[in-house]
Backbone bond lengths (Angstrom), bond angles and torsions (degrees), N, CA, C in turn:
res aa  C-N    CA-C-N  psi(-1)  N-CA   C-N-CA  omega(-1)  CA-C   N-CA-C  phi
1 M - - - 1.443 - - 1.504 109.62 -
2 K 1.340 114.99 134.31 1.472 122.62 178.23 1.541 108.58 -105.97
3 I 1.350 117.00 133.74 1.454 121.71 -176.52 1.529 110.11 -126.92
4 L 1.314 114.68 135.74 1.468 121.97 174.36 1.525 108.45 -113.10
5 V 1.312 116.97 130.41 1.483 123.15 178.17 1.532 107.47 -122.38
6 T 1.346 118.11 114.33 1.436 120.68 170.22 1.536 109.45 -91.71
7 G 1.299 116.42 148.39 1.447 119.02 -175.66 1.522 111.74 73.76
8 S 1.337 115.98 26.35 1.476 121.84 -174.91 1.519 113.18 -70.81
9 G 1.362 117.47 -12.47 1.462 119.09 178.49 1.521 111.80 -91.31
10 G 1.318 118.32 -8.10 1.464 120.82 177.18 1.475 112.39 -78.86
11 M 1.345 115.12 173.82 1.474 119.12 -173.56 1.534 112.37 -60.09
12 I 1.333 115.87 -52.99 1.438 118.80 -179.69 1.528 112.21 -66.97
13 G 1.343 114.63 -38.42 1.455 118.40 179.30 1.507 112.14 -60.31
14 R 1.343 117.83 -42.69 1.456 122.31 179.01 1.533 110.20 -63.00
15 K 1.298 115.47 -42.63 1.484 120.63 -177.36 1.554 107.54 -68.63
16 L 1.313 118.44 -37.93 1.456 120.64 179.84 1.516 110.03 -64.74
17 V 1.349 117.14 -45.01 1.453 121.38 179.96 1.525 110.00 -60.98
18 E 1.324 116.42 -44.67 1.466 121.06 178.77 1.540 110.17 -58.45
19 R 1.327 117.23 -41.41 1.478 119.88 179.26 1.506 111.27 -65.99
20 L 1.338 117.31 -41.13 1.444 121.33 179.26 1.543 111.00 -61.78
21 V 1.325 114.45 -43.00 1.477 120.04 179.96 1.524 109.49 -65.90
22 Q 1.308 116.43 -40.89 1.465 121.48 -179.97 1.531 110.35 -64.74
23 D 1.354 117.14 -44.35 1.453 120.01 -175.78 1.543 111.98 -73.89
24 K 1.360 115.65 -32.34 1.449 121.97 -179.61 1.503 114.94 69.61
25 T 1.344 117.70 -15.25 1.445 121.04 177.82 1.524 108.30 -135.75
26 L 1.314 116.93 162.02 1.454 123.43 175.52 1.528 106.59 -139.63
27 G 1.358 115.37 116.11 1.445 119.31 -178.17 1.516 112.58 63.54
28 G 1.332 116.82 27.22 1.459 120.33 177.53 1.533 113.36 91.54
29 A 1.336 117.80 -10.89 1.464 121.68 -179.73 1.512 110.38 -95.55
30 P 1.323 118.91 134.36 1.453 121.61 176.96 1.532 111.26 -62.22
31 I 1.331 116.09 138.56 1.477 120.97 175.99 1.515 108.47 -86.14
32 E 1.311 115.15 113.66 1.479 120.03 -175.79 1.521 113.84 -99.36
33 A 1.348 117.29 -23.95 1.437 121.46 -177.15 1.520 111.99 -152.25
34 L 1.333 115.85 139.10 1.462 121.05 177.31 1.537 107.37 -125.62
35 T 1.315 117.17 132.29 1.435 122.83 171.59 1.517 107.17 -115.16
36 L 1.328 115.15 119.51 1.472 123.35 -173.46 1.518 110.45 -109.90
37 V 1.331 117.54 114.91 1.460 121.28 -172.97 1.501 112.47 -119.52
38 D 1.350 115.84 130.14 1.453 119.70 174.88 1.536 106.39 -163.30
39 V 1.328 116.99 168.36 1.453 119.61 178.79 1.541 110.39 -77.74
40 V 1.300 116.58 -11.83 1.447 122.58 175.06 1.528 107.81 -116.34
41 D 1.302 117.05 166.04 1.462 120.74 179.38 1.532 109.17 -67.22
42 S 1.338 115.87 133.55 1.463 122.84 178.52 1.517 110.47 -94.71
43 P 1.296 117.75 127.77 1.474 120.49 178.20 1.517 110.54 -67.07
44 I 1.318 117.08 142.53 1.440 122.89 177.78 1.533 108.15 -104.73
45 P 1.293 118.64 114.96 1.478 120.79 -177.67 1.545 110.97 -65.80
46 S 1.308 115.09 152.52 1.442 120.43 174.77 1.538 108.60 -62.82
47 G 1.329 114.72 136.77 1.457 119.82 178.58 1.526 113.26 89.90
48 A 1.349 116.42 4.83 1.467 119.39 177.54 1.513 110.58 -63.42
49 P 1.363 117.34 154.80 1.461 120.76 178.39 1.530 110.85 -57.06
50 K 1.300 117.46 150.19 1.496 121.57 -179.87 1.512 109.88 -57.84
51 N 1.331 116.88 -36.10 1.468 119.04 -179.74 1.527 111.96 -90.16
52 T 1.336 114.53 54.12 1.456 120.63 175.27 1.516 107.42 -108.79
53 K 1.336 114.72 131.21 1.466 118.10 -178.92 1.553 109.47 -139.04
54 P 1.358 115.64 128.46 1.446 118.72 174.12 1.518 109.60 -88.52
55 I 1.334 115.83 142.91 1.452 121.77 177.27 1.524 108.19 -127.50
56 A 1.337 115.15 120.77 1.481 119.52 176.24 1.509 108.53 -93.82
57 A 1.338 118.22 105.36 1.429 121.85 -174.37 1.520 109.20 -161.45
58 D 1.321 115.61 154.43 1.458 121.89 173.77 1.515 107.51 -93.21
59 F 1.341 117.25 108.54 1.475 121.81 -173.43 1.542 111.70 -63.92
60 S 1.347 117.70 -14.76 1.481 118.04 -178.48 1.544 110.49 -88.21
61 E 1.324 119.58 -5.99 1.429 120.02 179.87 1.549 109.43 -78.44
62 K 1.342 115.77 149.67 1.470 120.85 -174.30 1.496 112.46 -57.25
63 G 1.296 115.30 129.68 1.480 122.75 176.19 1.513 115.28 90.51
64 V 1.334 117.92 -20.96 1.453 120.52 -175.75 1.513 111.65 -65.19
65 A 1.330 118.62 -42.76 1.463 122.31 -179.32 1.528 111.51 -58.15
66 N 1.356 117.47 -43.82 1.446 119.52 179.32 1.524 112.07 -62.35
67 T 1.338 116.18 -38.42 1.444 120.09 178.85 1.542 110.74 -63.38
68 L 1.312 117.26 -39.21 1.465 121.33 -177.42 1.531 110.88 -68.03
69 I 1.304 117.93 -29.88 1.467 122.26 -177.18 1.518 113.38 -88.48
70 Q 1.314 118.35 -10.66 1.459 122.53 -176.34 1.528 111.86 -56.39
71 D 1.328 117.69 -34.37 1.450 121.32 -179.21 1.537 111.61 -79.59
72 R 1.317 118.25 -3.38 1.447 123.74 177.18 1.547 113.04 54.76
73 P 1.328 117.20 60.58 1.446 119.69 179.54 1.533 111.94 -60.47
74 D 1.317 116.85 145.67 1.461 120.79 -179.80 1.508 110.26 -77.72
75 V 1.329 118.41 -34.29 1.460 123.28 -179.68 1.541 108.29 -131.79
76 I 1.308 115.73 132.97 1.454 121.66 177.41 1.544 108.40 -118.98
77 F 1.310 115.95 120.25 1.457 121.62 172.73 1.517 106.50 -99.47
78 H 1.300 118.26 111.07 1.473 120.91 -177.32 1.528 109.68 -104.72
79 L 1.334 113.07 98.19 1.486 120.71 -177.68 1.504 110.58 -108.41
80 A 1.337 120.11 -14.51 1.453 122.19 -171.72 1.534 108.91 -67.31
81 A 1.342 113.84 133.55 1.474 121.87 177.64 1.528 109.03 -174.12
82 I 1.342 116.43 166.68 1.444 119.40 167.29 1.530 105.67 -99.72
83 V 1.312 115.85 150.67 1.480 119.70 -169.34 1.539 110.28 -83.35
84 S 1.368 114.98 173.38 1.459 122.74 -169.77 1.532 114.82 -55.29
85 G 1.312 118.40 -52.28 1.441 119.95 -179.07 1.492 114.66 -62.01
86 D 1.329 115.06 -39.09 1.465 121.96 178.71 1.535 110.79 -67.75
87 A 1.333 116.81 -40.34 1.469 120.46 179.13 1.536 110.87 -68.19
88 E 1.342 118.16 -34.12 1.443 120.72 179.00 1.529 111.58 -71.85
89 A 1.320 116.52 -35.98 1.463 120.86 -177.96 1.517 112.53 -82.94
90 N 1.328 118.48 -24.10 1.461 122.93 -177.30 1.513 109.88 -125.67
91 F 1.317 115.93 82.54 1.479 123.64 -170.08 1.534 111.86 -54.94
92 E 1.326 117.02 -57.22 1.457 120.87 -176.70 1.506 112.30 -61.28
93 K 1.302 116.57 -44.24 1.472 121.07 178.96 1.530 112.14 -60.02
94 G 1.339 116.39 -40.00 1.444 120.51 178.77 1.531 112.27 -62.58
95 Y 1.322 117.23 -45.41 1.462 119.75 -179.82 1.508 110.98 -70.77
96 R 1.323 117.44 -36.57 1.485 120.13 179.93 1.515 111.77 -60.78
97 I 1.325 115.61 -44.36 1.469 119.15 -175.38 1.538 112.05 -89.13
98 N 1.327 116.56 -52.07 1.464 119.28 -170.85 1.519 111.26 -74.21
99 F 1.347 118.91 -30.23 1.442 117.09 179.35 1.519 113.54 -112.43
100 N 1.332 119.78 -56.87 1.456 120.72 -177.92 1.507 112.58 -60.80
101 G 1.344 116.17 -40.70 1.435 117.83 -179.61 1.552 113.20 -65.12
102 T 1.331 114.98 -40.46 1.448 119.37 177.43 1.523 112.52 -66.14
103 W 1.362 115.11 -41.74 1.458 119.42 175.95 1.551 111.03 -58.15
104 A 1.342 115.57 -40.56 1.483 119.33 179.05 1.526 110.07 -62.58
105 L 1.329 117.38 -35.46 1.449 121.47 178.78 1.527 110.52 -68.05
106 L 1.322 115.90 -43.33 1.474 118.90 177.52 1.514 112.64 -65.03
107 E 1.333 115.90 -37.88 1.457 120.36 177.37 1.554 111.37 -66.74
108 A 1.316 115.86 -37.51 1.476 118.97 177.33 1.519 109.46 -61.69
109 I 1.310 119.42 -38.69 1.452 122.57 178.01 1.521 110.11 -65.82
110 R 1.307 117.38 -44.23 1.457 120.54 -179.02 1.540 111.05 -63.64
111 Q 1.319 116.30 -42.97 1.443 120.76 -179.39 1.534 111.57 -67.33
112 E 1.327 117.56 -36.60 1.451 120.43 175.35 1.501 111.74 -64.38
113 G 1.332 116.83 -38.24 1.465 121.09 177.57 1.470 114.04 -67.94
114 E 1.355 118.24 -24.18 1.459 119.47 177.45 1.537 111.23 -75.12
115 K 1.296 117.26 -22.24 1.469 120.81 176.58 1.532 110.36 -72.95
116 N 1.350 112.69 -45.37 1.463 120.99 -177.92 1.504 107.77 -158.49
117 P 1.353 121.88 137.21 1.463 120.94 -172.65 1.522 114.40 -46.91
118 Y 1.291 115.44 130.07 1.480 122.88 -175.27 1.498 109.38 -154.74
119 K 1.306 118.17 123.15 1.464 121.62 -178.63 1.535 109.77 -145.45
120 P 1.346 117.73 85.55 1.478 120.70 -178.62 1.506 113.09 -78.38
121 R 1.309 116.77 161.35 1.465 120.97 167.65 1.541 106.23 -80.86
122 F 1.312 116.30 126.35 1.448 122.14 -178.57 1.531 110.48 -116.51
123 V 1.326 116.82 109.60 1.471 122.16 -176.71 1.518 106.97 -101.54
124 F 1.313 116.60 117.31 1.414 122.46 -173.05 1.578 111.54 -109.22
125 A 1.344 116.55 128.44 1.464 121.09 177.84 1.509 110.35 -81.25
126 S 1.348 116.52 99.14 1.461 121.19 178.56 1.528 108.93 -99.27
127 T 1.320 117.60 -162.12 1.447 122.64 -168.97 1.490 112.25 -152.02
128 L 1.353 116.50 155.27 1.473 121.65 173.18 1.488 111.25 -70.98
129 A 1.318 118.16 -12.11 1.458 120.51 179.19 1.525 112.94 -70.40
130 V 1.341 118.27 -4.30 1.449 120.57 171.76 1.544 111.41 -65.25
131 F 1.343 116.05 -18.41 1.471 120.55 179.60 1.539 109.76 -98.89
132 G 1.323 112.72 146.65 1.446 118.47 177.63 1.521 111.39 -137.97
133 P 1.337 116.84 161.77 1.472 121.65 -177.35 1.537 111.37 -68.45
134 P 1.326 113.54 158.28 1.454 130.30 6.00 1.528 112.65 -80.95
135 F 1.314 116.80 143.97 1.449 122.26 -176.35 1.510 112.07 -105.58
136 P 1.347 116.31 146.76 1.481 119.92 167.25 1.548 107.37 -75.00
137 D 1.324 116.54 177.32 1.443 119.16 -178.32 1.523 111.11 -61.55
138 A 1.304 116.79 -42.26 1.485 122.60 175.51 1.520 108.41 -134.33
139 I 1.316 116.17 124.70 1.467 120.38 -174.72 1.515 109.92 -76.98
140 P 1.337 118.28 121.64 1.487 122.04 179.85 1.539 109.64 -85.72
141 D 1.313 115.94 171.96 1.426 122.24 178.95 1.542 111.49 -62.99
142 S 1.302 116.96 -25.88 1.463 122.08 -177.71 1.539 114.90 -82.85
143 F 1.338 117.24 -3.42 1.449 121.41 -176.19 1.535 109.85 -68.45
144 A 1.309 117.19 134.87 1.478 120.88 -175.16 1.520 111.02 -77.03
145 P 1.310 119.65 135.41 1.432 123.89 173.72 1.518 110.86 -65.53
146 T 1.329 118.05 119.00 1.456 122.32 174.69 1.537 106.91 -138.45
147 P 1.307 118.71 76.07 1.457 122.57 -172.26 1.508 112.46 -65.05
148 S 1.327 114.68 150.07 1.462 120.24 179.90 1.542 111.77 -115.69
149 T 1.346 117.54 11.54 1.456 122.98 174.61 1.525 110.35 -132.78
150 S 1.319 117.29 161.79 1.455 121.04 176.22 1.539 110.91 -64.59
151 Y 1.322 116.84 -39.83 1.468 121.34 177.51 1.522 110.33 -59.13
152 G 1.307 116.96 -48.73 1.483 120.10 -179.80 1.528 111.01 -64.51
153 T 1.330 117.33 -36.06 1.458 120.77 177.86 1.532 111.41 -64.51
154 Q 1.319 115.44 -44.00 1.468 120.37 178.74 1.514 112.11 -60.37
155 K 1.313 115.25 -42.96 1.461 120.18 179.97 1.531 111.68 -69.03
156 A 1.348 116.84 -40.70 1.441 120.91 179.47 1.532 112.04 -65.42
157 M 1.321 116.74 -37.54 1.466 120.93 176.14 1.528 109.65 -63.71
158 T 1.308 116.64 -39.71 1.444 120.45 -179.36 1.522 108.91 -68.97
159 E 1.331 119.47 -36.41 1.456 120.78 177.70 1.555 109.94 -59.84
160 L 1.343 116.44 -39.91 1.472 120.31 176.95 1.518 111.72 -61.56
161 L 1.339 114.90 -43.17 1.484 118.99 178.63 1.532 110.05 -63.74
162 L 1.329 116.58 -42.48 1.457 121.22 -178.58 1.523 110.31 -59.62
163 A 1.333 116.50 -41.11 1.470 120.06 179.66 1.505 110.59 -69.05
164 D 1.333 118.40 -39.75 1.449 120.99 -176.64 1.521 111.61 -71.54
165 Y 1.327 117.48 -41.65 1.479 120.61 178.44 1.551 109.67 -67.43
166 S 1.316 116.08 -32.43 1.490 118.20 175.74 1.525 110.85 -70.85
167 R 1.351 116.42 -39.47 1.468 120.86 179.53 1.528 111.35 -62.53
168 K 1.347 113.49 -36.16 1.463 117.97 -179.77 1.521 114.84 -80.91
169 G 1.373 114.53 -7.89 1.460 119.27 175.38 1.509 113.54 86.83
170 Y 1.329 118.22 13.50 1.467 121.30 179.97 1.533 110.86 -77.52
171 L 1.307 116.81 -26.63 1.461 121.95 -178.86 1.516 108.53 -158.52
172 D 1.309 116.62 171.43 1.451 122.75 178.86 1.533 107.06 -116.88
173 G 1.320 115.85 91.66 1.484 120.40 -168.18 1.484 114.21 -95.40
174 V 1.340 115.92 145.95 1.464 124.59 170.71 1.527 108.52 -136.21
175 G 1.339 115.52 120.49 1.452 119.68 175.99 1.537 110.67 -94.76
176 V 1.304 117.34 128.79 1.469 123.32 -177.65 1.524 107.75 -107.68
177 R 1.328 118.09 102.71 1.479 119.44 177.48 1.522 108.68 -82.06
178 L 1.338 113.93 102.53 1.455 120.72 -174.13 1.535 111.78 -74.93
179 P 1.332 117.14 137.66 1.454 120.03 164.87 1.549 107.62 -64.52
180 T 1.308 117.01 171.87 1.438 120.12 170.96 1.507 108.59 -66.05
181 I 1.334 116.40 124.42 1.470 121.67 -173.69 1.514 110.15 -82.44
182 C 1.315 115.62 123.10 1.468 121.41 -171.97 1.526 108.81 -149.68
183 I 1.251 121.37 128.78 1.466 128.00 11.18 1.562 107.64 -98.73
184 R 1.333 116.83 124.15 1.444 121.39 177.80 1.560 107.19 -76.17
185 P 1.353 117.32 131.49 1.455 119.33 174.74 1.530 109.87 -75.72
186 G 1.331 114.97 169.46 1.471 118.92 176.61 1.500 113.95 88.25
187 K 1.337 114.46 -152.06 1.422 122.32 -176.05 1.552 109.63 -98.94
188 P 1.360 118.05 160.74 1.477 121.13 176.04 1.534 108.70 -60.88
189 N 1.347 115.16 147.65 1.448 120.88 174.18 1.516 109.95 -113.96
190 K 1.338 116.56 -170.08 1.475 121.34 -175.63 1.527 112.17 -83.79
191 A 1.293 119.24 2.70 1.474 120.71 179.11 1.545 107.54 -67.17
192 A 1.322 114.97 140.02 1.452 120.27 175.63 1.523 112.97 -61.52
193 S 1.336 114.86 -25.78 1.464 120.95 179.59 1.521 114.29 -85.05
194 S 1.321 117.07 1.20 1.480 119.33 -173.89 1.502 113.51 -55.00
195 F 1.328 118.44 -34.70 1.467 120.94 -175.88 1.503 111.96 -64.14
196 F 1.349 119.79 -25.81 1.473 122.06 179.99 1.533 109.39 -57.61
197 S 1.341 116.53 -41.26 1.457 121.15 176.25 1.507 111.50 -77.26
198 G 1.358 116.14 -39.68 1.413 119.49 -173.70 1.507 115.17 -61.77
199 I 1.348 117.03 -36.24 1.508 119.86 -178.12 1.506 110.94 -72.35
200 L 1.327 117.80 -7.48 1.504 119.28 173.12 1.525 109.98 -109.13
201 R 1.310 116.61 -45.85 1.461 121.79 -173.51 1.538 111.04 -62.64
202 E 1.353 116.75 -51.08 1.447 120.00 -176.37 1.530 111.67 -63.77
203 P 1.342 118.77 -49.56 1.500 117.52 177.28 1.519 114.23 -60.16
204 L 1.345 117.69 -37.11 1.446 119.96 177.16 1.511 112.01 -62.16
205 N 1.365 115.94 -23.65 1.459 119.51 178.22 1.542 111.11 -107.18
206 G 1.319 117.06 19.90 1.447 119.84 173.52 1.521 115.66 76.51
207 Q 1.328 118.71 22.25 1.452 122.57 -177.67 1.517 111.72 -121.27
208 E 1.342 117.19 154.05 1.426 121.37 176.84 1.523 112.28 -72.22
209 A 1.326 116.16 152.32 1.460 121.67 -178.99 1.520 111.18 -138.88
210 P 1.335 119.30 133.29 1.466 121.02 177.89 1.529 111.09 -80.37
211 L 1.310 116.39 145.71 1.464 123.53 176.86 1.530 107.95 -127.13
212 P 1.372 119.22 107.33 1.462 121.79 -173.52 1.526 115.55 -93.26
213 V 1.365 117.96 3.95 1.445 119.03 -178.36 1.548 108.10 -132.48
214 S 1.350 116.75 171.53 1.427 121.13 -178.07 1.546 111.75 -81.60
215 D 1.302 116.94 164.72 1.486 123.24 -174.77 1.513 111.84 -66.70
216 D 1.347 117.28 -21.45 1.464 118.80 -176.71 1.537 114.54 -86.13
217 V 1.326 116.50 -0.05 1.493 118.28 176.86 1.506 109.80 -67.23
218 R 1.329 114.96 124.87 1.450 120.56 -178.83 1.521 111.38 -106.29
219 H 1.331 115.95 143.14 1.488 118.22 -177.88 1.540 108.53 -148.30
220 W 1.349 115.01 177.95 1.460 124.77 -173.86 1.519 108.77 -117.21
221 F 1.356 117.48 126.04 1.471 119.06 -167.51 1.544 110.33 -133.51
222 A 1.334 114.69 155.06 1.441 122.74 166.61 1.502 108.49 -151.70
223 S 1.327 118.26 161.10 1.475 121.76 -176.95 1.523 109.01 -84.00
224 P 1.357 116.67 163.93 1.490 120.18 172.80 1.530 111.89 -57.62
225 R 1.355 116.48 -37.06 1.443 120.33 179.33 1.548 110.61 -61.33
226 A 1.327 116.41 -42.89 1.465 121.62 177.99 1.527 109.83 -64.88
227 A 1.335 117.40 -41.61 1.469 122.02 178.99 1.501 112.13 -56.47
228 V 1.302 116.49 -45.56 1.492 120.72 178.24 1.502 110.00 -61.08
229 S 1.319 116.97 -43.09 1.456 120.54 177.70 1.534 113.18 -61.86
230 F 1.328 115.88 -35.07 1.442 120.59 176.07 1.546 110.44 -58.13
231 F 1.311 116.20 -46.47 1.459 120.75 -178.30 1.498 112.47 -66.70
232 I 1.314 116.76 -40.71 1.447 121.53 178.94 1.539 109.87 -63.60
233 T 1.336 116.57 -44.66 1.436 119.72 177.06 1.517 113.46 -63.84
234 A 1.354 114.99 -40.96 1.480 118.42 178.55 1.510 113.55 -62.70
235 A 1.342 116.21 -27.93 1.476 120.51 179.93 1.507 111.87 -78.43
236 T 1.318 118.06 -13.79 1.479 119.07 -171.82 1.512 113.87 -123.29
237 I 1.320 121.35 -3.85 1.473 122.06 -178.67 1.511 110.81 -74.03
238 D 1.307 116.19 159.54 1.426 124.04 172.27 1.519 107.67 -79.85
239 T 1.305 118.10 110.03 1.468 121.76 -175.00 1.500 112.88 -80.91
240 A 1.297 119.65 -4.42 1.443 121.07 -179.50 1.531 112.71 -58.73
241 S 1.355 115.74 -32.99 1.443 119.59 -178.23 1.514 114.50 -79.41
242 L 1.345 116.86 -6.28 1.459 120.35 179.18 1.499 113.08 -77.73
243 G 1.285 116.84 -29.09 1.454 120.69 -177.52 1.538 111.70 66.85
244 V 1.334 116.40 -139.28 1.477 118.77 -175.75 1.527 110.20 -82.96
245 R 1.325 118.86 -17.78 1.472 120.89 177.55 1.503 109.52 -85.81
246 R 1.310 116.45 108.05 1.470 121.85 -175.74 1.489 115.41 -98.98
247 S 1.327 118.61 -6.36 1.466 120.70 -179.15 1.512 109.95 -114.77
248 M 1.352 115.96 138.66 1.431 121.86 -175.37 1.549 110.98 -130.23
249 T 1.319 113.67 143.73 1.463 120.16 172.28 1.529 108.83 -78.96
250 M 1.315 115.60 128.45 1.450 121.46 -178.84 1.534 112.05 -80.13
251 P 1.301 117.21 150.20 1.487 121.04 174.13 1.525 111.09 -62.37
252 G 1.337 116.05 158.85 1.459 118.70 179.94 1.522 111.11 -171.58
253 V 1.313 115.87 -171.20 1.453 124.83 179.48 1.521 107.41 -107.58
254 S 1.347 116.10 123.23 1.477 120.77 174.13 1.537 106.99 -90.01
255 A 1.337 116.06 120.80 1.457 118.34 -177.80 1.541 110.08 -152.00
256 T 1.327 115.71 150.32 1.448 121.07 173.19 1.522 110.84 -87.08
257 V 1.294 115.15 164.76 1.456 120.51 176.48 1.554 109.27 -59.51
258 G 1.343 114.92 -37.59 1.471 119.01 177.43 1.541 112.16 -62.35
259 E 1.341 115.79 -39.01 1.452 119.62 178.75 1.533 110.76 -68.91
260 E 1.312 117.09 -36.36 1.457 121.30 172.22 1.525 110.40 -54.69
261 I 1.317 114.06 -51.10 1.457 121.34 -176.06 1.544 111.49 -61.39
262 E 1.310 115.81 -39.72 1.450 119.27 178.76 1.513 111.58 -66.67
263 A 1.347 117.24 -36.75 1.472 120.84 175.52 1.516 109.94 -64.87
264 L 1.351 117.47 -38.15 1.441 119.60 174.72 1.508 111.24 -63.01
265 R 1.333 117.36 -42.49 1.457 120.16 -179.99 1.545 110.27 -60.85
266 K 1.306 116.70 -40.96 1.460 121.53 178.35 1.532 110.90 -62.09
267 A 1.370 116.02 -39.27 1.459 119.95 -174.57 1.505 112.70 -82.06
268 A 1.382 117.22 -34.18 1.459 118.18 -170.18 1.499 113.33 -135.39
269 G 1.344 119.47 -0.54 1.446 120.99 172.95 1.534 114.34 88.98
270 D 1.340 114.42 174.47 1.463 122.57 -178.15 1.501 113.88 -63.64
271 K 1.311 117.00 -28.79 1.482 120.96 -178.90 1.528 108.55 -64.42
272 A 1.323 118.02 -38.83 1.460 120.10 179.15 1.510 111.61 -69.53
273 V 1.332 115.98 -41.00 1.464 121.70 -178.53 1.524 109.74 -62.99
274 A 1.321 117.51 -35.28 1.477 121.98 -178.97 1.521 112.91 -64.72
275 L 1.349 116.39 -15.74 1.476 119.67 179.17 1.530 112.86 -80.59
276 I 1.308 116.73 -6.63 1.485 121.76 176.02 1.513 108.10 -79.90
277 K 1.365 116.88 124.24 1.464 121.06 -178.08 1.502 109.59 -118.79
278 R 1.336 115.54 128.63 1.459 122.20 178.62 1.516 112.52 -71.81
279 V 1.301 116.83 129.58 1.472 121.45 179.04 1.528 108.72 -133.97
280 D 1.338 116.26 165.00 1.436 121.76 -178.59 1.545 106.71 -108.52
281 D 1.303 116.84 120.28 1.488 121.58 178.88 1.532 107.39 -141.03
282 P 1.342 119.57 87.45 1.444 123.92 -177.88 1.490 112.99 -59.92
283 F 1.333 119.22 -32.92 1.454 121.65 -178.89 1.514 111.08 -64.77
284 V 1.348 117.28 -47.31 1.467 119.82 178.17 1.529 110.82 -69.04
285 A 1.312 117.25 -43.17 1.465 121.46 -177.84 1.522 111.84 -58.73
286 K 1.345 116.45 -39.77 1.467 120.77 177.83 1.530 112.58 -63.58
287 I 1.326 116.48 -42.59 1.447 121.10 -179.20 1.552 109.92 -66.23
288 V 1.310 116.33 -43.76 1.465 122.25 -177.75 1.507 111.07 -63.76
289 Q 1.338 117.21 -31.50 1.481 120.56 178.28 1.537 111.48 -58.66
290 G 1.301 117.67 -25.85 1.462 121.39 -176.83 1.492 113.75 -92.13
291 W 1.348 117.79 12.86 1.484 121.80 -178.82 1.505 110.70 -108.19
292 A 1.321 116.86 143.88 1.462 121.44 178.24 1.571 108.89 -86.30
293 G 1.343 113.83 161.50 1.448 117.77 -175.98 1.504 115.51 -117.17
294 R 1.345 116.08 -5.40 1.465 118.57 -177.63 1.532 109.28 -148.47
295 F 1.336 115.50 138.88 1.457 122.26 -177.26 1.533 110.48 -132.40
296 D 1.305 114.84 160.84 1.478 120.88 175.38 1.515 107.88 -126.68
297 P 1.314 116.88 80.44 1.482 121.05 -170.91 1.533 112.17 -87.06
298 K 1.336 116.40 65.19 1.428 122.97 -175.60 1.559 112.65 -61.05
299 L 1.323 115.29 -42.18 1.473 118.80 -175.94 1.521 109.97 -64.16
300 A 1.327 117.83 -50.73 1.436 120.47 -178.53 1.512 111.85 -62.78
301 T 1.313 117.76 -40.86 1.448 120.92 178.34 1.530 112.08 -62.56
302 S 1.330 114.93 -39.45 1.461 119.26 179.60 1.498 113.24 -68.05
303 M 1.351 116.53 -20.90 1.465 121.89 -179.50 1.499 112.92 -96.61
304 G 1.332 117.24 5.76 1.468 120.28 172.05 1.521 116.24 101.12
305 F 1.338 117.53 5.39 1.474 118.79 175.86 1.497 109.63 -75.00
306 R 1.325 117.64 137.46 1.468 122.37 -177.49 1.501 112.18 -134.52
307 A 1.319 118.53 146.85 1.467 123.61 175.01 1.512 109.91 -136.56
308 E 1.335 118.26 -176.03 1.431 122.11 176.17 1.522 111.22 -68.61
309 K 1.315 116.28 165.06 1.476 122.08 -178.82 1.508 111.94 -101.57
310 N 1.345 118.77 -20.36 1.478 121.31 -177.11 1.514 109.44 -159.74
311 F 1.343 116.10 172.71 1.449 119.25 -178.24 1.528 113.18 -74.68
312 D 1.289 117.76 -20.63 1.443 120.24 174.56 1.556 110.07 -61.61
313 E 1.332 116.14 -39.28 1.460 120.90 178.61 1.528 110.45 -70.81
314 I 1.339 117.92 -37.30 1.442 120.41 -178.97 1.546 110.00 -65.97
315 I 1.325 116.43 -41.13 1.506 118.78 177.58 1.520 110.06 -66.07
316 K 1.338 116.72 -38.29 1.469 119.26 179.23 1.523 112.29 -62.64
317 V 1.362 115.71 -37.83 1.453 118.85 179.20 1.538 109.56 -64.14
318 Y 1.338 117.44 -42.17 1.454 120.03 177.40 1.498 111.27 -61.40
319 Q 1.291 117.42 -44.33 1.479 120.20 -178.39 1.552 110.40 -64.05
320 E 1.300 116.50 -38.95 1.466 120.25 -179.13 1.509 111.42 -71.84
321 D 1.356 117.23 -45.95 1.470 121.18 -172.23 1.517 112.83 -84.71
322 E 1.327 119.19 -28.10 1.474 119.81 -173.13 1.500 113.26 -116.36
323 M 1.327 118.23 -35.75 1.499 119.89 -177.31 1.518 112.49 -92.02
324 N 1.350 115.24 -32.11 1.449 120.20 177.98 1.517 111.36 -135.37
325 P 1.364 115.93 61.57 1.472 117.69 -174.10 1.522 110.50 -70.39
């Protein structure tokens, strides 16, 4: 089996590649080759297949997508994107990468299949930002995507393409609507949701962390470990039961910022909580207002997708995977 991973230099991309190398198989088939694509160099884990090659390239640039598909990978994990805050602040860049670049990748697959039959499994990293207010108490699978940000719009448009290209038989697509991934290791990024990780990660490591929203803000979360499992499951499920709807909301933990803080208090004490500093950030606060806090992901759960049950578990995953690996 040949696998292509875009965004392989990112946090989730690296963890996904490590998991693939560790498992050595996907869906029972041996992994014989990995192609790792990002604008930065992608690390190659020890034990990777001999036919593993990193490619430093912008997949949205003309001709790059066709080059990536020439080897006809059996499974494509498409994680490459710019994050929510960056997409909102840089309109043209967001559409060029998050939408036009992905469309070019889908077109490259279709064109390759016209030369000789080819139908890969295409796993797309989507987002809960495809939904916009007003929200019900818990958003069901049937809730219509009405995004309120450019990032959410770009992802929702791609979900429609994914469904149409799957319907036409050009590929076998699965869209994975990720919860906010928490706790992300490393440094804060340009995602508007970055503070959700920061108010836990920094205090756990003895550092101050800014909090730009109130304690009653509710959101939907899963750990990086759960996110990797989402992608593995999406690559191996029987898609016949999905029908025309190819994108699914992933399971997660619904929690308020206050509940996050209490979980931190339980794990690391009042001294850690005192490192959280209230700040005013209208840009982030406005974006967060357009996000839902509770979902009812019956379809994904019925198909075997699993996440943590509470924030105590999410903090434990971070401590095991990042603080005491």
